[in-house]
C-alpha positions, 0 to 999 in steps of 0.5 A: 203586600204594604208599599215601603218608602225610603225617607232620610236613611230608613226604609219604613211602610208607605203608610207610616212615612213622614217628614217634618212640618218645617221641612222646607219642601212642605212650607216653601216648595224648596225642593226638586224631584225626579220620576224614573220609569221602571220597564220589566224590572230595569230603570229607563234612561237612569243616567239622564234622569240623575244628571238632571237631578244633579243640574236641578240641585246645582241651580237650586244650590242645594247639596246632594243628600248622597252620592250617586252610587248610594243613591242608585242603591236605594232606588233599586232597594225601594224598587225590590221592596215594593216588587215593582216590574213595571212602574215608576220610582219617585225621588224627592230632595228638599233643602231639609228641616229649619225654623220657618224663614225665606233665607237659606238655613245654615246647617240644614241637611238635605231631605230625601224621600224615594217611593215606587209604585206599579204603574203599567203603560197606558196602551189604550191611550197611546192607541186612541190619543188624547185631547188637549186645551190651550191655556195661558202659561202663568208659571215661574220663569225657570221651568227648566229646574224640576222643582216640586212647585207645581201649583200652576200645573195643577191649576192647569190640569184640573181646568183641562179635565173640567173642559173634558180634556186630558191635559193643557198645553201652555201658551206664552204672551206671543202665543207660542206653545211651551209644553203641557203640564207634565210632558213636552209638546210636539207637532209634525208639520205638512213638511214632515218636520218634527218640531218641539220647543228648544231646551231653554228656561221656558220648558223642562228638558224632558228625558223622554223628550231627548230620547225621542229626539235621539231616536228620531235623528237615528232614523233620519227624520227631519227635527227642529227645535223652536217654538211653535204657535197655537195656530200652527199646532192647529194646522199640524199634520200630527201632534203628540206629547212625550213624558216618563209616564206618557211615553209617546202619546198622540194628540188628536184634538186641540181646543176642540178641532181634530188634528190630523183627522183625529187619529195618531199619524205614521210618524207618531206611530213610528216614534212609539215603536222606536220608544218602546224598543228603547224602553225595553233595552236593559 
């Protein structure tokens, strides 16, 4: 079955989907996006994702391409037409098409693209865990906006793969870990505290991060939002990442050093079970 995409009001074959060469997302990375998990046919944390989409639009001073009800309908139609039971739906909004110029164009209509694809959770990876390398964070200063400007993330991800790791944790000038290239970073201290960076301009406030935070708090786990250093991460009892496609994935090595004996720890395992139950809720 051929995939179907939504492009500016039309449902068309994925292979035929096109945007204009002067779309500002293509020329300036002047756009934002969201990725929402689809689990057993339903959208996971749809409301928070759309709230963050609205926030990103506001921070970028971009108009919404349509109302939320219409957007939710279009998302579901793309999921239905692609017969996705488990996977993701991707939304991208750009400032639109206009003659190339840095200033905001007058009269340009925002452009919307929605795609969906099947993608099963990587249970093997979540069981085995992943290796991380640490790299300097060279991204722009507004990482809280989910923009399509991901050049530094792409470079860091490839550098991690070239080093034999799965991903990179990005470290600021003071030696503090911000986040991964497409996920939030967590550690568990010897005092059994769950630690992750506070939601400021340094990180993207992940929707899975927020869900795991709520789940941890309902179980009475000790939760702290603060930066942690690379050296603190290396000494942690456990480490893991959270994200829309990674769920809760253990980090078993950082810069070649095993974390917590090189296997997923008990608190990480407990959070995995809690998040999977959350994702299964219709």
